[in-house]
C-alpha positions as YAML, in Angstrom:
chain: A
units: angstrom
residues:
- id: 1
  name: MET
  ca: [168.46, -8.69, 132.11]
- id: 2
  name: GLU
  ca: [165.27, -8.74, 130.89]
- id: 3
  name: THR
  ca: [163.06, -5.99, 132.45]
- id: 4
  name: LEU
  ca: [160.09, -5.61, 134.04]
- id: 5
  name: ALA
  ca: [157.96, -4.39, 130.89]
- id: 6
  name: VAL
  ca: [158.36, -8.14, 129.05]
- id: 7
  name: ARG
  ca: [157.19, -9.53, 132.70]
- id: 8
  name: ARG
  ca: [154.64, -7.40, 133.26]
- id: 9
  name: GLY
  ca: [151.42, -9.45, 131.46]
- id: 10
  name: ASN
  ca: [152.17, -12.91, 132.95]
- id: 11
  name: PRO
  ca: [154.40, -12.30, 136.21]
- id: 12
  name: VAL
  ca: [154.33, -16.06, 136.73]
- id: 13
  name: ALA
  ca: [155.93, -17.20, 133.38]
- id: 14
  name: ALA
  ca: [159.56, -15.75, 134.48]
- id: 15
  name: SER
  ca: [162.09, -17.49, 133.07]
- id: 16
  name: ASP
  ca: [163.35, -21.22, 133.24]
- id: 17
  name: GLY
  ca: [166.01, -20.57, 135.76]
- id: 18
  name: PRO
  ca: [165.47, -20.07, 139.68]
- id: 19
  name: ILE
  ca: [162.85, -17.70, 140.96]
- id: 20
  name: VAL
  ca: [165.02, -15.81, 143.52]
- id: 21
  name: THR
  ca: [168.93, -15.82, 143.48]
- id: 22
  name: CYS
  ca: [171.05, -14.74, 145.91]
- id: 23
  name: GLN
  ca: [174.91, -14.57, 145.70]
- id: 24
  name: ASP
  ca: [176.76, -14.14, 148.55]
- id: 25
  name: VAL
  ca: [174.42, -11.79, 149.95]
- id: 26
  name: SER
  ca: [175.52, -9.34, 152.93]
- id: 27
  name: ARG
  ca: [173.39, -7.14, 154.57]
- id: 28
  name: VAL
  ca: [175.69, -4.34, 157.11]
- id: 29
  name: TYR
  ca: [174.26, -1.81, 159.16]
- id: 30
  name: HIS
  ca: [176.41, 0.37, 160.86]
- id: 31
  name: LEU
  ca: [175.41, 1.31, 164.59]
- id: 32
  name: GLY
  ca: [177.56, 3.80, 166.46]
- id: 33
  name: GLY
  ca: [180.63, 2.95, 164.17]
- id: 34
  name: GLU
  ca: [180.46, -0.29, 164.09]
- id: 35
  name: ALA
  ca: [179.40, -2.96, 161.19]
- id: 36
  name: VAL
  ca: [176.86, -5.35, 162.63]
- id: 37
  name: TYR
  ca: [175.65, -8.17, 159.98]
- id: 38
  name: ALA
  ca: [172.14, -9.17, 159.87]
- id: 39
  name: CYS
  ca: [172.96, -11.39, 156.71]
- id: 40
  name: ARG
  ca: [176.65, -12.83, 155.94]
- id: 41
  name: ASP
  ca: [177.83, -13.98, 152.52]
- id: 42
  name: VAL
  ca: [174.53, -15.81, 151.57]
- id: 43
  name: SER
  ca: [173.99, -18.13, 148.70]
- id: 44
  name: CYS
  ca: [171.15, -20.10, 147.72]
- id: 45
  name: GLU
  ca: [168.47, -20.82, 144.66]
- id: 46
  name: ILE
  ca: [164.91, -20.98, 145.02]
- id: 47
  name: PRO
  ca: [163.48, -22.89, 142.49]
- id: 48
  name: GLY
  ca: [159.93, -22.49, 141.02]
- id: 49
  name: GLY
  ca: [156.92, -24.47, 142.15]
- id: 50
  name: LYS
  ca: [157.87, -25.32, 145.77]
- id: 51
  name: LEU
  ca: [157.27, -24.03, 149.37]
- id: 52
  name: ILE
  ca: [160.23, -22.97, 151.29]
- id: 53
  name: ALA
  ca: [160.53, -22.94, 154.87]
- id: 54
  name: LEU
  ca: [162.78, -19.93, 156.54]
- id: 55
  name: ARG
  ca: [163.49, -20.63, 159.96]
- id: 56
  name: GLY
  ca: [165.88, -19.01, 162.65]
- id: 57
  name: ARG
  ca: [166.12, -17.87, 165.93]
- id: 58
  name: SER
  ca: [164.76, -13.93, 166.46]
- id: 59
  name: GLY
  ca: [167.67, -11.73, 165.72]
- id: 60
  name: SER
  ca: [168.95, -14.73, 163.17]
- id: 61
  name: GLY
  ca: [168.92, -13.06, 160.15]
- id: 62
  name: LYS
  ca: [165.58, -13.99, 158.39]
- id: 63
  name: THR
  ca: [163.62, -11.27, 158.41]
- id: 64
  name: THR
  ca: [166.45, -9.31, 156.73]
- id: 65
  name: LEU
  ca: [166.54, -12.26, 154.12]
- id: 66
  name: ILE
  ca: [163.31, -12.66, 153.24]
- id: 67
  name: ASN
  ca: [163.10, -8.25, 152.35]
- id: 68
  name: ILE
  ca: [165.69, -8.63, 150.33]
- id: 69
  name: MET
  ca: [164.36, -11.87, 148.57]
- id: 70
  name: SER
  ca: [161.39, -10.48, 148.26]
- id: 71
  name: GLY
  ca: [162.62, -6.03, 147.03]
- id: 72
  name: LEU
  ca: [162.18, -4.54, 149.94]
- id: 73
  name: ASP
  ca: [165.62, -4.05, 150.76]
- id: 74
  name: LYS
  ca: [168.96, -4.16, 148.74]
- id: 75
  name: PRO
  ca: [172.21, -6.15, 150.22]
- id: 76
  name: SER
  ca: [175.32, -4.12, 150.78]
- id: 77
  name: LYS
  ca: [177.08, -6.48, 148.64]
- id: 78
  name: GLY
  ca: [176.73, -9.18, 146.91]
- id: 79
  name: LYS
  ca: [173.67, -9.66, 144.34]
- id: 80
  name: THR
  ca: [169.83, -10.61, 144.22]
- id: 81
  name: PHE
  ca: [168.07, -11.77, 140.98]
- id: 82
  name: ILE
  ca: [163.79, -12.03, 141.70]
- id: 83
  name: LEU
  ca: [162.24, -13.78, 138.75]
- id: 84
  name: GLY
  ca: [165.54, -12.37, 136.52]
- id: 85
  name: ASN
  ca: [165.58, -9.01, 138.17]
- id: 86
  name: ASP
  ca: [168.90, -7.75, 139.14]
- id: 87
  name: THR
  ca: [166.90, -5.91, 142.05]
- id: 88
  name: THR
  ca: [170.73, -4.37, 142.93]
- id: 89
  name: ARG
  ca: [170.61, -2.25, 139.28]
- id: 90
  name: MET
  ca: [166.62, -1.37, 140.54]
- id: 91
  name: ASN
  ca: [166.14, 2.39, 141.83]
- id: 92
  name: ASP
  ca: [162.86, 2.36, 143.82]
- id: 93
  name: GLY
  ca: [160.19, 3.02, 140.97]
- id: 94
  name: GLU
  ca: [161.41, 0.00, 139.18]
- id: 95
  name: LEU
  ca: [161.50, -1.82, 142.48]
- id: 96
  name: THR
  ca: [157.88, -0.64, 143.49]
- id: 97
  name: LYS
  ca: [156.42, -2.11, 139.98]
- id: 98
  name: LEU
  ca: [158.47, -5.41, 140.54]
- id: 99
  name: ARG
  ca: [156.67, -5.79, 143.93]
- id: 100
  name: ARG
  ca: [153.77, -4.89, 142.72]
- id: 101
  name: HIS
  ca: [152.95, -6.99, 140.09]
- id: 102
  name: LEU
  ca: [155.84, -10.22, 140.43]
- id: 103
  name: ILE
  ca: [155.33, -10.28, 144.12]
- id: 104
  name: GLY
  ca: [152.26, -11.44, 146.57]
- id: 105
  name: PHE
  ca: [152.99, -10.11, 150.36]
- id: 106
  name: ILE
  ca: [151.37, -11.85, 153.93]
- id: 107
  name: PHE
  ca: [152.55, -10.50, 156.89]
- id: 108
  name: GLN
  ca: [151.89, -11.86, 160.38]
- id: 109
  name: ALA
  ca: [149.52, -9.49, 161.50]
- id: 110
  name: PHE
  ca: [147.83, -9.13, 157.85]
- id: 111
  name: ALA
  ca: [147.51, -5.98, 157.65]
- id: 112
  name: LEU
  ca: [144.59, -6.12, 156.12]
- id: 113
  name: LEU
  ca: [142.21, -2.28, 155.84]
- id: 114
  name: PRO
  ca: [139.73, -2.48, 158.60]
- id: 115
  name: VAL
  ca: [136.72, -0.02, 156.84]
- id: 116
  name: LEU
  ca: [137.61, -2.38, 153.48]
- id: 117
  name: SER
  ca: [135.52, -5.94, 152.98]
- id: 118
  name: ALA
  ca: [137.46, -9.02, 152.26]
- id: 119
  name: VAL
  ca: [136.27, -8.41, 148.76]
- id: 120
  name: GLU
  ca: [137.77, -4.64, 148.68]
- id: 121
  name: ASN
  ca: [140.59, -5.71, 150.62]
- id: 122
  name: VAL
  ca: [141.48, -8.37, 147.87]
- id: 123
  name: GLU
  ca: [140.55, -6.38, 144.25]
- id: 124
  name: LEU
  ca: [142.73, -3.27, 145.67]
- id: 125
  name: PRO
  ca: [146.06, -4.69, 144.48]
- id: 126
  name: MET
  ca: [144.83, -4.95, 141.27]
- id: 127
  name: ARG
  ca: [143.63, -1.57, 141.13]
- id: 128
  name: LEU
  ca: [146.86, -0.36, 141.85]
- id: 129
  name: ALA
  ca: [148.43, -2.44, 138.94]
- id: 130
  name: GLY
  ca: [145.96, -0.99, 136.59]
- id: 131
  name: VAL
  ca: [143.38, -4.41, 136.01]
- id: 132
  name: ASN
  ca: [140.63, -3.85, 134.82]
- id: 133
  name: ALA
  ca: [137.01, -3.45, 136.35]
- id: 134
  name: ARG
  ca: [136.04, -7.00, 134.89]
- id: 135
  name: THR
  ca: [138.74, -9.05, 135.46]
- id: 136
  name: ARG
  ca: [139.13, -7.61, 139.21]
- id: 137
  name: GLN
  ca: [135.83, -8.99, 139.82]
- id: 138
  name: LYS
  ca: [135.67, -12.24, 138.55]
- id: 139
  name: ARG
  ca: [139.20, -12.72, 139.96]
- id: 140
  name: THR
  ca: [138.23, -11.33, 143.71]
- id: 141
  name: ILE
  ca: [135.22, -13.49, 143.53]
- id: 142
  name: ASP
  ca: [137.11, -16.75, 142.27]
- id: 143
  name: LEU
  ca: [139.87, -16.02, 145.16]
- id: 144
  name: LEU
  ca: [137.90, -15.75, 148.12]
- id: 145
  name: GLU
  ca: [136.19, -18.69, 147.16]
- id: 146
  name: MET
  ca: [139.07, -20.48, 146.96]
- id: 147
  name: VAL
  ca: [140.41, -20.08, 150.20]
- id: 148
  name: GLY
  ca: [136.72, -21.17, 151.24]
- id: 149
  name: LEU
  ca: [135.42, -17.51, 152.20]
- id: 150
  name: GLY
  ca: [132.49, -17.28, 149.12]
- id: 151
  name: ARG
  ca: [130.02, -16.40, 152.02]
- id: 152
  name: ARG
  ca: [131.82, -14.08, 153.80]
- id: 153
  name: MET
  ca: [133.43, -11.91, 151.09]
- id: 154
  name: HIS
  ca: [131.59, -9.13, 152.54]
- id: 155
  name: HIS
  ca: [132.54, -8.87, 155.75]
- id: 156
  name: ARG
  ca: [134.93, -6.44, 156.93]
- id: 157
  name: PRO
  ca: [138.14, -7.76, 159.11]
- id: 158
  name: PHE
  ca: [137.15, -7.62, 162.40]
- id: 159
  name: GLU
  ca: [134.14, -9.32, 161.54]
- id: 160
  name: LEU
  ca: [136.19, -12.35, 160.66]
- id: 161
  name: SER
  ca: [138.46, -15.00, 162.60]
- id: 162
  name: GLY
  ca: [142.08, -15.18, 162.89]
- id: 163
  name: GLY
  ca: [142.25, -17.97, 160.75]
- id: 164
  name: GLU
  ca: [139.50, -16.06, 158.06]
- id: 165
  name: GLN
  ca: [141.84, -13.35, 158.24]
- id: 166
  name: ALA
  ca: [144.81, -15.16, 156.77]
- id: 167
  name: ARG
  ca: [142.63, -16.34, 153.95]
- id: 168
  name: VAL
  ca: [141.58, -12.95, 152.98]
- id: 169
  name: ALA
  ca: [145.44, -12.33, 153.21]
- id: 170
  name: ILE
  ca: [146.56, -15.35, 150.80]
- id: 171
  name: ALA
  ca: [143.58, -13.93, 148.40]
- id: 172
  name: ARG
  ca: [144.91, -10.70, 148.27]
- id: 173
  name: ALA
  ca: [148.31, -12.39, 147.88]
- id: 174
  name: LEU
  ca: [147.63, -13.91, 144.53]
- id: 175
  name: ALA
  ca: [145.33, -11.53, 143.32]
- id: 176
  name: ASN
  ca: [147.99, -10.06, 140.82]
- id: 177
  name: GLU
  ca: [149.04, -13.66, 139.62]
- id: 178
  name: PRO
  ca: [152.33, -13.37, 141.46]
- id: 179
  name: GLY
  ca: [155.02, -15.60, 140.59]
- id: 180
  name: LEU
  ca: [156.35, -15.39, 143.76]
- id: 181
  name: ILE
  ca: [154.43, -15.04, 147.58]
- id: 182
  name: VAL
  ca: [156.63, -13.82, 150.90]
- id: 183
  name: ALA
  ca: [155.23, -15.14, 154.02]
- id: 184
  name: ASP
  ca: [156.89, -13.44, 157.50]
- id: 185
  name: GLU
  ca: [155.23, -15.24, 160.71]
- id: 186
  name: PRO
  ca: [151.58, -16.04, 159.12]
- id: 187
  name: THR
  ca: [150.85, -18.42, 161.53]
- id: 188
  name: GLY
  ca: [151.86, -17.01, 164.63]
- id: 189
  name: ALA
  ca: [149.23, -15.39, 165.70]
- id: 190
  name: LEU
  ca: [146.86, -18.28, 165.35]
- id: 191
  name: ASP
  ca: [146.29, -21.10, 167.19]
- id: 192
  name: SER
  ca: [147.13, -24.85, 166.57]
- id: 193
  name: VAL
  ca: [144.33, -26.06, 164.59]
- id: 194
  name: THR
  ca: [144.28, -23.12, 162.13]
- id: 195
  name: GLY
  ca: [147.97, -22.20, 161.85]
- id: 196
  name: LEU
  ca: [147.89, -26.26, 160.53]
- id: 197
  name: GLN
  ca: [145.45, -25.52, 158.04]
- id: 198
  name: ILE
  ca: [146.67, -22.56, 156.82]
- id: 199
  name: MET
  ca: [150.13, -24.64, 155.99]
- id: 200
  name: MET
  ca: [148.38, -26.75, 154.34]
- id: 201
  name: LEU
  ca: [146.45, -24.62, 152.28]
- id: 202
  name: PHE
  ca: [149.98, -22.56, 151.38]
- id: 203
  name: LYS
  ca: [151.11, -26.45, 150.40]
- id: 204
  name: ARG
  ca: [147.84, -26.94, 148.28]
- id: 205
  name: ILE
  ca: [148.73, -23.25, 146.36]
- id: 206
  name: VAL
  ca: [151.84, -24.06, 145.55]
- id: 207
  name: GLU
  ca: [151.49, -27.54, 144.23]
- id: 208
  name: GLU
  ca: [147.65, -26.56, 142.46]
- id: 209
  name: ARG
  ca: [149.34, -23.21, 140.95]
- id: 210
  name: ASN
  ca: [152.60, -23.58, 140.73]
- id: 211
  name: VAL
  ca: [153.30, -20.24, 142.57]
- id: 212
  name: THR
  ca: [156.55, -20.31, 145.10]
- id: 213
  name: ILE
  ca: [156.59, -19.53, 149.12]
- id: 214
  name: ILE
  ca: [158.90, -18.60, 150.93]
- id: 215
  name: MET
  ca: [157.79, -18.95, 154.44]
- id: 216
  name: ALA
  ca: [159.73, -17.55, 157.42]
- id: 217
  name: THR
  ca: [158.24, -19.37, 160.51]
- id: 218
  name: HIS
  ca: [159.40, -20.55, 164.23]
- id: 219
  name: ASP
  ca: [157.33, -23.63, 163.89]
- id: 220
  name: PRO
  ca: [158.82, -26.82, 163.01]
- id: 221
  name: THR
  ca: [155.66, -28.56, 161.73]
- id: 222
  name: ILE
  ca: [156.63, -26.12, 158.48]
- id: 223
  name: SER
  ca: [159.93, -28.11, 157.66]
- id: 224
  name: GLU
  ca: [157.45, -31.21, 157.66]
- id: 225
  name: ILE
  ca: [155.29, -30.22, 155.28]
- id: 226
  name: ALA
  ca: [157.72, -27.69, 152.83]
- id: 227
  name: HIS
  ca: [159.68, -29.01, 149.70]
- id: 228
  name: ASP
  ca: [162.99, -27.83, 151.59]
- id: 229
  name: THR
  ca: [164.26, -25.69, 154.62]
- id: 230
  name: LEU
  ca: [166.75, -23.12, 154.51]
- id: 231
  name: ILE
  ca: [168.33, -22.18, 158.01]
- id: 232
  name: MET
  ca: [169.37, -18.80, 159.24]
- id: 233
  name: SER
  ca: [172.19, -18.46, 162.41]
- id: 234
  name: ASP
  ca: [174.51, -15.46, 163.18]
- id: 235
  name: GLY
  ca: [173.39, -14.00, 159.83]
- id: 236
  name: MET
  ca: [174.88, -16.96, 157.86]
- id: 237
  name: MET
  ca: [172.65, -19.84, 156.04]
- id: 238
  name: SER
  ca: [172.46, -23.60, 156.09]
- id: 239
  name: HIS
  ca: [170.16, -26.53, 155.31]
- id: 240
  name: ASP
  ca: [170.98, -28.47, 158.37]
- id: 241
  name: ILE
  ca: [168.12, -27.94, 161.30]
- id: 242
  name: PRO
  ca: [169.84, -27.45, 164.43]
- id: 243
  name: GLU
  ca: [168.62, -29.29, 167.76]
- id: 244
  name: GLU
  ca: [167.76, -26.32, 169.02]
- id: 245
  name: LEU
  ca: [165.46, -25.80, 166.01]
- id: 246
  name: GLN
  ca: [163.73, -28.67, 165.78]
- id: 247
  name: GLY
  ca: [161.82, -28.34, 168.79]
- id: 248
  name: THR
  ca: [158.47, -29.76, 168.77]
- id: 249
  name: GLY
  ca: [156.05, -28.75, 166.08]
- id: 250
  name: ILE
  ca: [152.00, -28.79, 165.58]
- id: 251
  name: LEU
  ca: [151.76, -32.96, 164.89]
- id: 252
  name: ASP
  ca: [153.79, -33.63, 167.75]
- id: 253
  name: ALA
  ca: [152.49, -31.91, 170.74]
- id: 254
  name: MET
  ca: [148.80, -32.92, 169.27]
- id: 255
  name: ASN
  ca: [149.00, -35.63, 172.00]
- id: 256
  name: MET
  ca: [149.93, -33.31, 174.89]
- id: 257
  name: PRO
  ca: [147.52, -32.51, 177.95]
- id: 258
  name: GLY
  ca: [145.82, -29.37, 177.46]
- id: 259
  name: THR
  ca: [146.25, -29.12, 173.50]
- id: 260
  name: LEU
  ca: [142.85, -29.67, 170.95]
- id: 261
  name: HIS
  ca: [144.92, -32.93, 170.11]
- id: 262
  name: GLY
  ca: [141.54, -34.70, 168.04]
- id: 263
  name: GLU
  ca: [141.02, -30.77, 166.49]
- id: 264
  name: ILE
  ca: [145.00, -31.15, 165.38]
- id: 265
  name: GLY
  ca: [144.65, -34.89, 163.87]
- id: 266
  name: LEU
  ca: [140.96, -33.91, 162.31]
- id: 267
  name: ALA
  ca: [142.83, -31.30, 160.35]
- id: 268
  name: ALA
  ca: [146.20, -32.87, 159.53]
- id: 269
  name: GLN
  ca: [144.23, -36.28, 157.98]
- id: 270
  name: ARG
  ca: [142.36, -33.38, 156.06]
- id: 271
  name: GLY
  ca: [145.19, -32.21, 154.59]
- id: 272
  name: GLY
  ca: [147.04, -35.28, 153.46]
- id: 273
  name: LEU
  ca: [148.77, -36.24, 156.99]
- id: 274
  name: ALA
  ca: [147.82, -39.36, 158.19]
- id: 275
  name: THR
  ca: [150.59, -41.34, 157.72]
- id: 276
  name: ARG
  ca: [152.81, -38.95, 159.29]
- id: 277
  name: LEU
  ca: [149.77, -38.89, 162.42]
- id: 278
  name: GLU
  ca: [149.90, -43.50, 161.95]
- id: 279
  name: ARG
  ca: [153.93, -43.70, 162.54]
- id: 280
  name: GLY
  ca: [154.92, -40.46, 164.23]
- id: 281
  name: GLY
  ca: [157.59, -39.36, 162.90]
- id: 282
  name: PRO
  ca: [158.62, -36.28, 160.09]
- id: 283
  name: SER
  ca: [156.50, -36.71, 156.51]
- id: 284
  name: ASP
  ca: [158.10, -36.67, 152.98]
- id: 285
  name: ASP
  ca: [156.35, -35.14, 150.14]
- id: 286
  name: GLN
  ca: [154.90, -38.48, 149.15]
- id: 287
  name: ASP
  ca: [152.67, -38.94, 152.63]
- id: 288
  name: LEU
  ca: [151.06, -35.45, 151.33]
- id: 289
  name: GLN
  ca: [147.69, -36.84, 149.43]
- id: 290
  name: LEU
  ca: [146.59, -33.50, 148.96]
- id: 291
  name: PRO
  ca: [142.92, -32.57, 148.27]
- id: 292
  name: PRO
  ca: [142.24, -30.00, 145.03]
- id: 293
  name: LEU
  ca: [141.56, -26.80, 145.73]
- id: 294
  name: PRO
  ca: [138.33, -25.31, 145.23]
- id: 295
  name: GLY
  ca: [138.00, -23.54, 141.73]
- id: 296
  name: GLY
  ca: [141.90, -24.03, 140.92]
- id: 297
  name: ASN
  ca: [143.15, -25.07, 137.37]
...
């Protein structure tokens, strides 16, 4: 196992192997003398430079699994490797360094500090990581311009819309140039148009910056945009999407009465989903002709 010190300088360039590997992972909670399995014998590999959707009903175990995949929790049995680091052998201090330097987080409520501006929120993880002031300033401005907030960077969260707060959270997750970003229901509190725009932004970030994003969500639309979809059901994993999870996604709902069909269609076309809209069926990667990110490498 390579140590964190080796990877700290350039967390994106981890190893040639998967970004995350789970080997027979189970997470057991003991409630009233009874063993409750949140995850049971889960094995998977998350490749680099991909957008991975993690879907499942409430109570399916997807939040538990995403916590294990991001080093927020450890499995009761089995092993998890994150960017080559065996988390089951790491203490709390080592896990904190792993998360600080190598992983970006996006939460459903975005968890922005209300007393700080967008600039200060994005800059904070770099301060904690010991990044020098000149680098912090340049990277913060570049990231906020990349997500389209160049003119709003000095506003505080209460002065920003839900979509703008989501973009600040995305910029903050990218601040320390992680190899992995985990997003837990990041579009759950957003309207349909904004949610689709955020999903397409994730896709562009993955393809332009070679970051791996694992996104837990209920929205079926993400399965059309993501490179792969993992399904959690009763604590176990599958690649097959069951009928109850297929549902009606944002793109399928756009022509329903009462929806903002014009705005959804416009957002989808801008995101490179014109072919999907024309044929009314799921897209594949060839349909996604994504425009480059502003300031992308």
